[in-house]
C-alpha positions as CSV (number, residue, x, y, z in Angstrom):
1,M,-158.9,107.4,-96.4
2,H,-159.7,106.4,-100.0
3,V,-162.3,108.6,-101.7
4,P,-164.1,106.9,-104.6
5,C,-163.5,108.4,-108.0
6,N,-167.2,109.0,-108.5
7,V,-167.5,111.0,-105.2
8,L,-164.7,113.3,-106.5
9,R,-166.4,113.7,-109.8
10,T,-169.6,114.6,-108.0
11,V,-167.8,117.3,-106.0
12,V,-166.3,118.6,-109.2
13,L,-169.7,118.7,-110.9
14,L,-171.4,120.5,-108.1
15,G,-168.4,122.8,-107.5
16,G,-168.2,123.7,-111.1
17,T,-171.9,124.5,-111.3
18,S,-171.5,126.7,-108.2
19,A,-168.6,128.5,-109.8
20,V,-170.6,129.3,-112.9
21,V,-173.5,130.6,-110.8
22,V,-171.3,132.7,-108.6
23,L,-169.4,134.1,-111.6
24,T,-172.6,135.0,-113.3
25,G,-173.9,136.7,-110.1
26,S,-170.7,138.7,-109.6
27,A,-171.3,140.5,-112.9
28,F,-174.2,142.2,-111.2
29,G,-172.2,143.7,-108.3
30,R,-172.1,142.9,-104.6
31,D,-175.8,142.2,-104.3
32,G,-175.7,139.9,-107.3
33,L,-172.7,138.0,-105.8
34,V,-174.5,137.5,-102.5
35,V,-177.6,136.2,-104.2
36,A,-175.5,133.9,-106.4
37,V,-173.7,132.4,-103.4
38,L,-176.9,131.7,-101.6
39,L,-178.4,130.2,-104.8
40,A,-175.4,128.0,-105.4
41,V,-175.4,126.7,-101.8
42,G,-179.2,126.0,-102.0
43,L,-178.9,124.3,-105.4
44,N,-176.1,122.0,-104.2
45,G,-178.0,121.0,-101.0
46,Y,-181.2,120.4,-103.0
47,V,-179.5,118.3,-105.6
48,Y,-177.6,116.2,-103.0
49,L,-180.7,115.6,-100.8
50,N,-183.4,115.2,-103.4
51,S,-181.8,113.8,-106.6
52,D,-183.1,110.3,-106.0
53,R,-186.6,111.4,-105.3
54,L,-186.7,113.6,-108.4
55,A,-185.6,110.6,-110.5
56,L,-188.2,108.3,-109.1
57,R,-190.9,111.0,-109.4
58,A,-190.0,111.6,-113.1
59,M,-190.5,107.9,-113.8
60,H,-193.8,107.8,-111.7
61,A,-192.2,105.0,-109.6
62,R,-193.7,103.6,-106.4
63,P,-192.4,101.3,-103.7
64,V,-193.1,97.7,-104.4
65,S,-193.7,95.1,-101.6
66,E,-192.3,91.7,-101.3
67,A,-195.8,90.2,-101.5
68,E,-196.1,91.8,-104.9
69,Q,-192.7,90.8,-106.3
70,P,-191.2,87.9,-104.2
71,A,-188.8,86.8,-106.9
72,L,-187.5,90.4,-107.3
73,Y,-186.8,90.6,-103.6
74,R,-185.2,87.2,-103.5
75,I,-182.8,87.9,-106.3
76,V,-181.7,91.3,-105.0
77,R,-181.1,89.8,-101.5
78,E,-179.1,87.0,-103.0
79,L,-176.9,89.4,-105.0
80,A,-176.5,91.8,-102.1
81,S,-175.5,89.0,-99.9
82,A,-172.9,87.7,-102.4
83,A,-171.5,91.2,-102.7
84,R,-171.6,91.7,-98.9
85,R,-173.4,95.0,-99.3
86,P,-176.7,96.5,-98.1
87,V,-180.0,95.6,-99.8
88,P,-181.4,98.6,-101.7
89,R,-185.1,99.7,-101.6
90,L,-187.1,98.4,-104.5
91,Y,-189.5,100.5,-106.7
92,L,-191.7,99.7,-109.6
93,C,-192.4,101.9,-112.6
94,P,-195.8,101.3,-114.2
95,T,-194.8,101.5,-117.9
96,T,-194.6,98.8,-120.6
97,A,-191.3,100.2,-121.7
98,P,-188.7,97.6,-120.5
99,N,-186.0,99.2,-118.4
100,A,-184.4,99.6,-115.0
101,F,-182.3,102.1,-113.1
102,A,-180.7,102.8,-109.8
103,T,-180.5,106.0,-107.9
104,G,-179.4,107.3,-104.5
105,R,-176.5,108.9,-102.6
106,G,-174.8,105.7,-101.7
107,P,-175.2,101.9,-100.9
108,R,-177.2,102.5,-97.7
109,S,-179.7,104.9,-99.3
110,A,-180.0,103.4,-102.8
111,T,-183.1,102.5,-104.7
112,V,-183.4,100.1,-107.7
113,C,-186.4,100.6,-109.9
114,C,-187.7,98.2,-112.5
115,T,-190.4,98.8,-115.0
116,V,-193.4,96.5,-115.3
117,G,-192.5,95.9,-119.0
118,M,-189.1,94.6,-118.1
119,L,-190.4,92.2,-115.4
120,E,-192.8,90.8,-118.0
121,L,-190.1,90.5,-120.7
122,L,-187.1,88.8,-119.0
123,D,-186.7,85.4,-117.5
124,E,-185.1,85.0,-114.1
125,D,-181.5,84.6,-115.2
126,E,-181.8,87.7,-117.4
127,L,-183.5,89.6,-114.6
128,R,-180.6,88.6,-112.3
129,G,-178.1,90.0,-114.8
130,V,-179.9,93.4,-115.0
131,L,-180.2,93.6,-111.2
132,G,-176.6,92.8,-110.9
133,H,-175.8,95.6,-113.3
134,E,-177.8,98.1,-111.3
135,L,-176.3,96.9,-108.0
136,A,-172.9,97.4,-109.6
137,H,-173.8,101.1,-110.1
138,V,-174.9,101.3,-106.5
139,Y,-171.9,99.7,-104.9
140,H,-169.4,101.6,-107.1
141,R,-171.2,104.9,-106.2
142,D,-172.1,105.6,-109.8
143,T,-175.6,106.6,-108.6
144,L,-174.3,109.6,-106.6
145,L,-172.8,111.1,-109.7
146,S,-175.5,110.2,-112.2
147,S,-178.4,111.2,-110.0
148,S,-176.7,114.6,-109.3
149,A,-176.1,115.1,-113.0
150,A,-179.7,114.2,-113.7
151,A,-181.0,116.7,-111.2
152,L,-178.9,119.5,-112.5
153,A,-179.7,118.6,-116.1
154,S,-183.5,118.6,-115.3
155,S,-183.2,122.1,-113.9
156,V,-182.4,123.3,-117.4
157,S,-184.3,120.6,-119.2
158,V,-186.1,123.1,-121.4
159,L,-182.7,123.7,-123.0
160,T,-182.3,120.1,-124.1
161,G,-178.9,120.6,-125.6
162,L,-177.5,122.1,-122.4
163,A,-179.0,119.4,-120.3
164,A,-177.5,116.7,-122.5
165,A,-174.1,118.5,-122.4
166,I,-174.1,118.5,-118.5
167,V,-174.8,114.7,-118.5
168,R,-172.2,114.0,-121.2
169,L,-169.5,115.9,-119.4
170,A,-170.3,114.5,-116.0
171,V,-171.2,110.8,-116.7
172,P,-168.8,108.8,-118.9
173,S,-170.5,106.1,-121.1
174,S,-167.7,103.7,-120.0
175,R,-169.6,103.3,-116.7
176,E,-172.1,101.0,-118.4
177,Y,-169.3,98.7,-119.6
178,D,-167.9,98.7,-116.1
179,A,-171.3,97.9,-114.6
180,D,-171.9,95.1,-117.1
181,R,-168.5,93.5,-116.2
182,R,-169.2,93.7,-112.5
183,A,-172.7,92.3,-112.9
184,A,-171.2,89.4,-114.9
185,E,-168.7,88.7,-112.2
186,L,-171.3,89.0,-109.4
187,T,-173.8,86.7,-111.1
188,G,-171.3,84.4,-112.8
189,N,-173.4,84.5,-116.0
190,P,-172.4,87.2,-118.5
191,L,-174.6,85.6,-121.3
192,A,-177.7,86.1,-119.2
193,L,-177.1,89.9,-119.1
194,A,-176.2,89.9,-122.8
195,S,-179.5,88.2,-123.5
196,A,-181.3,90.7,-121.4
197,L,-179.8,93.6,-123.2
198,R,-180.9,92.1,-126.6
199,K,-184.5,91.8,-125.3
200,L,-184.5,95.3,-123.8
201,E,-183.3,96.8,-127.0
202,L,-186.0,95.0,-129.0
203,G,-188.6,95.8,-126.4
204,T,-187.7,99.5,-126.4
205,R,-188.3,99.6,-130.2
206,C,-191.8,98.3,-129.6
207,A,-192.6,100.4,-126.5
208,P,-190.3,103.5,-126.3
209,L,-190.7,106.3,-123.9
210,P,-191.3,109.8,-125.3
211,A,-188.2,111.9,-125.8
212,A,-189.4,114.6,-123.5
213,P,-186.8,117.0,-122.0
214,E,-187.5,115.8,-118.5
215,L,-186.7,112.2,-119.5
216,I,-183.8,113.1,-121.7
217,A,-182.2,114.7,-118.6
218,R,-182.5,111.4,-116.7
219,S,-182.2,108.8,-119.5
220,H,-178.6,108.0,-118.6
221,L,-179.8,106.5,-115.3
222,L,-181.5,103.6,-117.2
223,I,-179.6,100.4,-118.2
224,T,-180.4,101.0,-121.9
225,S,-181.7,104.1,-123.8
226,P,-185.5,104.3,-123.3
227,F,-186.1,106.1,-126.6
228,H,-186.7,104.8,-130.1
229,P,-183.5,104.7,-132.2
230,T,-184.7,107.6,-134.3
231,A,-184.9,109.8,-131.2
232,R,-181.5,109.2,-129.7
233,R,-179.7,112.3,-130.6
234,H,-178.7,113.0,-127.0
235,D,-178.1,109.4,-125.9
236,T,-175.2,108.8,-123.5
237,H,-175.3,105.0,-123.6
238,P,-172.6,103.0,-125.4
239,P,-173.8,100.8,-128.3
240,I,-175.7,97.7,-127.2
241,A,-173.9,95.6,-129.8
242,E,-170.6,96.4,-128.2
243,R,-171.8,95.7,-124.7
244,I,-173.1,92.3,-125.8
245,R,-169.8,91.6,-127.6
246,R,-167.8,92.3,-124.4
247,L,-170.1,90.1,-122.3
248,E,-169.9,87.3,-124.8
249,S,-166.1,87.6,-124.7
250,M,-166.2,87.2,-120.9
251,A,-168.2,84.0,-121.3
252,A,-165.7,82.7,-123.9
């Protein structure tokens, strides 16, 4: 049976974290080793089962109904149908900062979250491009790896450099290029996503999120960096200009 690359990366991430915990505990003798093993097992279980809830809670997101956002539901259903994949749950984040992210253990338990600022900023074609990008992460099982990395990073979020290192090691920036490409193929409109990325970048300059440790640990989940350019020391996103160039090359 084929095992997706991102599933293997998640196993390596959680296994490596467990190894560090157990190795540290063994330095304190047999009792320390037993405690470390129990801690490692508990941490892995907690991260696997709750990483999506933690990400949504950090962004103060709530479920959004079809009555509230009929266009959002329609677009997601159309894209999911075109991909022949399950329709994710939809959440709304009450911030003017324009952005979106996906989280969850797999396609059948995934959630896509949009901010109010993004829904107000983008037209329907651009929104379709962004949603296609997030669904690409879901269907390629990027969300399992990125959500797990975010949960682990947030557990040490007071040590911002360490949290950022966990994310950088676990989540390659090339995943954004891949999701952009898959979104363009799914929607058939790479220029719409390129336009959306331009707007999101400009919108973030006007309404950035604060670079708090808790948000830094999860910023890689978002389609673009949510921070002002002067506060992107730990950013894991590839340059917007290069993402746009690649999308425009696809259109050409």
